[in-house]
C-alpha positions in Angstrom: -1.0 10.0 23.9 -3.7 9.8 21.5 -3.4 9.0 17.5 -2.9 12.6 16.6 0.6 12.8 18.4 1.8 10.6 15.1 0.2 13.4 12.6 1.7 16.5 14.5 5.0 14.4 14.7 4.9 13.6 10.9 4.0 17.5 9.9 6.8 19.1 12.3 8.9 16.7 10.6 8.1 17.7 7.3 8.5 21.5 7.7 11.7 21.1 10.0 13.2 18.8 7.2 12.6 21.2 4.7 13.7 24.0 6.7 17.2 21.8 7.4 18.6 22.5 4.0 19.4 20.2 1.5 22.5 18.9 3.2 20.9 17.9 6.1 17.4 17.2 4.9 17.6 12.8 4.6 19.0 12.4 8.5 16.7 15.0 10.2 13.6 13.6 7.6 15.1 9.9 9.0 14.9 11.5 12.9 11.6 12.2 12.4 10.6 9.2 10.7 11.5 7.2 13.4 10.1 9.2 16.2 6.9 8.9 14.4 7.7 5.2 14.8 8.2 4.9 18.3 5.2 6.7 19.2 2.9 4.6 16.7 4.4 1.3 19.3 3.7 3.2 21.8 0.2 4.2 21.0 -0.1 0.6 20.0 0.8 -1.0 23.6 -1.5 1.9 25.6 -4.2 0.2 23.1 -3.9 -2.8 23.9 -3.3 -1.9 28.0 -6.9 -0.8 26.9 -6.4 2.9 27.0 -8.7 5.1 24.6 -6.1 6.5 21.9 -9.2 8.2 19.6 -10.0 11.3 19.3 -13.0 13.6 18.5 -13.4 17.0 18.6 -16.0 19.5 16.7 -14.4 21.4 14.2 -16.9 23.2 11.8 -20.2 23.7 13.2 -21.9 24.8 9.5 -21.7 22.2 8.0 -20.9 19.6 10.5 -17.8 18.3 10.5 -15.9 16.7 12.7 -12.2 15.9 13.8 -12.5 12.6 14.6 -9.6 10.0 14.7 -10.1 6.6 15.5 -7.6 4.0 16.7 -9.0 0.6 16.3 -6.7 -2.6 15.4 -7.6 -2.6 11.8 -6.5 1.5 11.7 -3.5 1.2 13.8 -2.4 -2.1 11.9 -2.5 0.2 8.6 -0.4 3.7 10.7 2.0 0.3 11.8 2.3 -0.4 8.4 3.1 3.2 7.0 5.0 4.1 10.2 7.8 0.8 9.8 7.9 1.2 6.4 8.8 5.3 5.9 12.0 5.1 7.2 13.4 1.9 5.3 12.1 4.2 2.3 13.9 7.3 3.8 17.1 5.2 4.1 17.1 3.1 1.1 17.8 6.2 -0.7 20.8 7.4 0.7 22.5 6.1 -1.8 20.9 8.5 -3.7 21.9 12.0 -4.4 18.7 13.8 -5.3 18.4 18.0 -6.0 17.0 20.1 -3.8 16.7 17.5 -1.4 15.1 19.2 1.4 11.6 19.5 -0.7 12.3 15.8 -1.6 12.5 14.5 1.8 10.1 16.9 3.4 7.5 15.4 0.7 7.7 12.0 1.8 7.2 13.0 5.4 4.3 14.8 4.3 2.9 12.1 2.1 3.3 9.8 5.3 1.6 12.2 7.1 -1.5 12.5 5.1 -1.3 8.2 4.8 -1.8 8.1 8.2 -4.7 10.3 8.2 -6.9 8.7 5.9 -5.9 5.5 8.1 -7.7 6.9 10.9 -9.8 9.4 9.9 -13.0 9.0 11.3 -15.0 11.7 9.8 -15.9 11.1 6.0 -14.6 14.8 5.3 -11.7 14.6 7.0 -11.1 10.9 5.2 -11.5 12.9 2.1 -8.7 15.8 2.8 -6.3 13.6 4.1 -7.4 11.0 0.8 -6.8 14.2 -1.1 -3.3 15.2 0.2 -1.6 12.7 -0.1 -1.9 12.7 -3.5 -0.2 16.1 -4.0 3.7 15.4 -2.6 3.4 11.9 -5.1 3.0 13.9 -7.8 5.7 16.1 -7.3 7.7 13.4 -6.3 7.2 11.9 -9.7 6.9 14.6 -11.6 10.4 16.6 -10.3 12.9 13.9 -9.7 11.3 11.0 -11.7 13.3 8.6 -14.4 13.5 8.7 -17.8 12.1 11.4 -20.3 10.3 14.4 -19.6 7.7 14.8 -21.4 6.6 11.4 -20.8 7.2 10.9 -17.6 5.0 14.5 -17.4 2.3 12.5 -19.7 2.5 9.9 -17.0 2.1 12.0 -13.7 -0.5 13.6 -14.7 -2.6 11.2 -15.8 -2.4 9.6 -13.2 -3.1 12.6 -10.8 -6.1 13.3 -13.4 -7.4 9.8 -13.2 -7.5 9.8 -9.2 -8.2 13.1 -9.0 -11.3 12.3 -11.1 -12.7 9.3 -9.0 -11.9 11.0 -5.8 -15.0 13.4 -7.2 -17.4 10.7 -6.7 -16.4 9.3 -3.7 -17.0 13.6 -2.5 -20.2 13.4 -3.9 -21.6 9.8 -2.5 -20.4 12.0 1.4 -22.2 14.6 0.4 -24.9 12.5 -0.2 -24.6 10.1 2.8 -24.5 13.2 5.0 -28.1 14.7 3.5 -29.0 11.6 5.2 -27.3 11.8 8.2 -26.6 15.1 9.4 -23.2 14.3 10.0 -19.5 13.0 8.3 -18.3 10.7 11.1 -18.8 7.3 10.3 -20.6 5.6 13.3 -23.0 7.7 12.0 -22.6 6.7 8.8 -22.9 3.0 9.2 -26.5 3.5 11.1 -27.7 4.6 8.0 -31.0 2.8 6.6 -30.3 3.0 2.6 -32.2 1.4 0.4 -30.7 -1.2 -1.8 -31.0 1.9 -5.0 -29.6 4.3 -2.9 -26.6 1.5 -1.6 -25.8 0.4 -4.9 -25.1 4.3 -5.9 -23.0 4.8 -2.9 -21.0 1.6 -3.4 -19.8 2.0 -7.2 -19.0 6.0 -6.1 -16.8 4.6 -4.2 -15.5 2.0 -5.6 -14.3 4.7 -8.3 -12.4 6.2 -6.1 -10.3 2.7 -4.8 -10.5 1.0 -7.9 -8.0 3.4 -9.8 -6.2 3.8 -6.4 -5.2 0.3 -5.5 -5.8 -0.5 -8.3 -8.3 -3.0 -10.3 -8.6 -3.9 -13.4 -9.8 -1.8 -16.1 -9.1 0.9 -14.0 -4.9 -0.3 -13.6 -3.4 1.7 -17.2 -2.1 4.6 -15.1 0.1 1.6 -12.9 3.2 0.6 -14.8 4.1 3.7 -16.4 4.2 5.7 -13.1 6.0 2.7 -11.1 8.3 3.0 -13.6 9.1 6.9 -14.3 8.5 7.4 -10.2 12.0 7.6 -8.5 12.6 4.5 -6.7 11.4 5.9 -3.2 8.0 7.1 -4.9 7.5 3.5 -6.2 7.9 2.0 -3.2 5.7 4.7 -1.6 2.6 3.9 -4.1 3.2 0.3 -3.9 4.1 -0.3 -0.7 1.6 2.0 1.4 -0.6 4.5 -0.6 -2.6 1.6 -2.7 -3.0 0.3 0.7 -5.3 2.9 1.3 -7.6 1.6 -1.6 -8.0 -1.4 0.2 -8.5 0.0 3.6 -10.8 2.1 2.4 -13.0 -1.5 0.7 -13.5 -2.8 4.6 -13.5 0.4 6.1 -16.1 2.2 4.3 -17.4 1.2 1.5 -18.5 -2.5 2.7 -20.0 -1.1 5.9 -22.1 1.8 4.4 -23.5 -0.1 1.7 -23.5 -3.8 2.6 -26.7 -5.1 0.3 -24.6 -3.7 -3.1 -22.0 -5.8 -1.9 -23.2 -8.7 -1.2 -25.9 -8.3 -4.3 -22.7 -8.1 -6.4 -19.4 -9.8 -4.4 -19.0 -12.1 -7.2 -18.8 -9.6 -9.8 -16.0 -7.5 -7.7 -14.5 -11.0 -6.7 -14.2 -11.5 -10.5 -12.6 -8.0 -11.2 -10.3 -8.7 -9.0 -9.3 -12.4 -10.1 -9.2 -10.5 -13.5 -6.2 -8.9 -12.2 -4.5 -11.6 -10.8 -4.0 -13.4 -14.0 -4.1 -10.3 -16.3 -1.3 -8.9 -14.1 0.7 -12.2 -13.9 0.5 -12.4 -17.7 1.9 -9.5 -18.7 4.8 -9.1 -16.7 5.9 -12.8 -18.3 6.1 -9.9 -21.2 8.0 -7.1 -19.3 11.9 -6.7 -20.2 12.1 -3.8 -17.4 13.0 -4.9 -14.4 10.7 -2.1 -12.6 7.4 -2.9 -15.1 7.8 -6.6 -14.4 7.4 -5.9 -10.1 4.5 -3.6 -11.7 2.7 -5.7 -13.0 3.5 -8.4 -10.0 2.2 -5.8 -7.7 -0.9 -5.6 -9.9 -1.8 -9.3 -9.7 -1.2 -9.8 -5.8 -3.4 -6.5 -5.3 -6.6 -8.6 -7.2 -6.3 -11.1 -5.1 -6.1 -8.8 -2.0 -9.4 -7.2 -3.2 -11.3 -10.2 -4.1 -10.7 -11.5 -0.5 -11.6 -8.2 0.9 -15.3 -8.9 -1.5 -16.1 -12.4 -0.4 -17.6 -10.5 2.9 -15.8 -13.2 5.0 -13.8 -13.0 8.3 -11.0 -15.1 6.5 -11.4 -13.1 3.6 -11.4 -9.8 5.1 -8.5 -10.6 7.4 -6.6 -12.6 4.8 -6.5 -9.3 3.0 -5.4 -7.5 5.1 -2.3 -9.4 6.1 -1.3 -10.1 2.8 -1.7 -5.9 2.2 1.4 -5.5 5.0 2.8 -8.8 4.0 2.8 -7.2 0.5 4.1 -3.5 1.5 7.2 -5.2 2.8 8.2 -7.0 -0.4 7.1 -4.9 -3.0 9.1 -2.4 -1.1 11.9 -4.7 -0.8 11.7 -5.9 -4.1 12.1 -1.9 -5.7 14.9 -1.5 -3.4 16.8 -4.6 -4.7 16.0 -3.1 -8.3 17.3 0.5 -7.3 20.7 -1.1 -5.8 21.2 -3.1 -9.4 20.1 -0.1 -11.0 23.1 2.2 -9.2 26.1 -0.7 -10.6 24.6 -1.4 -13.8 22.7 1.7 -14.9 19.9 -0.3 -16.7 17.0 -1.8 -15.7 16.6 -3.7 -18.7 16.4 -7.5 -17.5 18.6 -9.0 -20.3 21.8 -6.2 -19.6 21.8 -8.1 -16.6 23.8 -11.7 -14.9 25.9 -12.6 -13.1 25.6 -10.8 -10.1 25.1 -14.1 -8.0 28.8 -14.7 -8.5 30.1 -11.2 -7.8 27.7 -10.3 -4.7 26.8 -13.6 -2.8 25.5 -11.6 -0.1 22.9 -9.6 -2.0 22.1 -12.8 -4.2 20.9 -14.3 -0.7 18.7 -11.0 0.2 16.8 -10.8 -3.2 16.5 -15.0 -3.2 14.2 -14.4 -0.2 12.0 -11.4 -1.2 11.8 -13.6 -4.4 10.3 -16.4 -2.4 8.2 -14.2 -0.1 6.7 -13.1 -2.7 5.2 -16.2 -4.0 4.5 -16.9 -0.8 6.4 -19.4 0.0 5.3 -21.4 3.1 7.7 -20.3 6.3 7.0 -15.9 4.8 5.1 -13.5 5.8 3.3 -13.4 2.0 2.0 -17.0 2.5 0.2 -16.4 5.3 -1.9 -13.9 3.5 -2.2 -15.5 0.6 -3.1 -18.7 2.0 -5.9 -17.3 4.2 -7.5 -15.0 1.0 -7.6 -18.6 -1.5 -9.1 -19.9 1.7 -12.5 -17.3 2.1 -12.3 -17.4 -1.7 -13.3 -21.2 -1.7 -15.7 -21.1 0.2 -17.6 -18.4 -1.9 -16.9 -20.6 -4.9 -14.1 -23.3 -5.3 -13.2 -21.8 -9.0 -12.8 -18.2 -7.6 -10.0 -20.0 -5.6 -8.6 -22.4 -8.3 -8.2 -18.9 -10.9 -6.8 -17.1 -7.4 -4.4 -19.5 -6.9 -3.1 -18.5 -10.5 -1.4 -16.2 -8.9 1.4 -18.9 -6.9 2.1 -20.6 -10.0 2.4 -18.0 -12.2 4.3 -16.0 -10.2 6.5 -18.4 -9.3 7.2 -18.4 -12.7 7.7 -15.1 -13.8 9.4 -14.3 -11.0 12.4 -16.7 -10.5 12.6 -16.8 -14.6 13.6 -12.9 -13.6 15.6 -14.3 -11.1 17.5 -16.4 -12.8 18.3 -14.0 -15.8 19.4 -11.4 -13.5 21.6 -12.7 -11.1 22.6 -15.6 -12.6 23.9 -16.7 -16.1 27.2 -14.2 -17.7 28.5 -11.8 -15.8 27.4 -8.4 -17.1 31.1 -6.3 -18.2 30.1 -3.9 -15.0 31.4 -4.9 -11.9 28.9 -5.1 -9.6 30.0 -4.3 -5.8 28.3 -6.1 -2.9 25.8 -4.6 -0.4 26.7 -1.3 0.8 26.3 -1.0 5.5 23.1 1.0 4.5 21.7 -0.9 1.7 21.9 -4.6 3.9 20.4 -3.0 7.4 17.2 -1.7 4.5 17.0 -5.7 3.4 17.5 -7.5 6.9 15.2 -5.4 8.7 12.2 -6.3 5.6 13.3 -9.7 5.8 13.3 -10.0 9.3 9.5 -8.5 9.0 8.2 -11.3 6.3 10.3 -14.2 8.3 9.2 -13.5 11.8 5.2 -12.3 10.8 5.5 -16.0 8.2 6.6 -18.3 11.2 4.6 -16.0 13.9 1.8 -14.1 12.7 -0.6 -14.1 15.4 0.0 -10.7 16.9 -1.3 -9.2 14.1 -4.0 -11.1 13.5 -5.1 -11.0 17.3 -4.8 -7.0 16.7 -6.7 -6.9 12.9 -9.6 -9.8 14.4 -11.7 -7.6 16.5 -12.0 -5.0 14.2 -13.1 -7.0 11.3 -15.2 -9.0 13.3 -16.9 -5.4 14.3 -17.3 -4.8 10.9 -18.9 -7.7 9.6 -22.0 -7.6 12.4 -22.5 -3.7 10.5 -22.5 -5.4 7.6 -24.4 -8.1 8.6 -27.3 -6.7 10.1 -28.8 -5.4 6.9 
């Protein structure tokens, strides 16, 4: 078995889901997403046993384009994140009804297919194709099944689409230029290029535009909060839990090794941009009255810290960034799902209209509190491992970076616990809040189990990703 198997499962699953009809679509989508998860675990076992599960075949002769999929520890970690979150996201949606459900669930699987391909692609043009394909399903998911006024939703989604597409065109231009130098789009050939400092700077900036919009990094974040708010919760989970990781992953895989001189020269600037996102996201989150918007700005703060760690060019920084990517993926999906559960009962996302849930739903209160504490990086949770490692790497570069980056812990604890107090405690809302259903409980337990297990024992993930990150640093330090 090679890594193309998981792509085939997801692609076939998308079409089978669409043709299965509205009544069966959700169950068929869940079945194929679970099959992809099982396949990813088998691939991990084969990789750990030393089997070559990568793929490289000639695809187009002129220009020279290969169907190349590389499965190293870093790529597999991101594939496992996608494969694990996709069935959780699908299963969490069972409490909602969607018009044209066959298209809705088919698009989810197609998006998972494109995101998985992005994490595995080892040819620049193939990577770009997967990168752009992932944009199409989320556009329709947010546009057709989103929340609020249709015109406002359309404006937010179109802005996101154009913004992201425009940034990607700069990345495509960079790949075309690199092809003229290397005669190939293969990542191993691009790593070997001897580019001047000026060339690397322009390549670095072209990649940065694409990735900064996708992550997002300040000042390219203006699309995020509105889209997160207007998209259906499933779409928000896909965006925050997996899709933004495409940008963070690509910084490590493509940007830093191809343009290391620019990365070293302007490292402090890009670390500062990441930390600015931490502070800005946290301060704006304090002012939010809409629960989904508060979580959106909280996510902006957390990914800003991940981006800062990535640009430290240290093993601790890269490793902490990847650990935090995975931890953030699970906790943000859990938090947005909690917001959806509340919306199902109260039919509002206004924090001031909530309250008193603790007395009516002790199980939900307990699970929501664990997710909140994980979000603020309480020791023994997975997020603590990632954030601590990133902050340590920042201290190696400049102690002030670590101090400023550490504000995410203080501010995050303040606005998340204050939100919890308003939403879960206080006077009881006039509407009855039923305790979590079996489906909802299973989704929460699965997420919490991951956060606690790897919070106590992160070694399997560090062992998986460290060799790949060491290889990337070797490429960076050759220049």
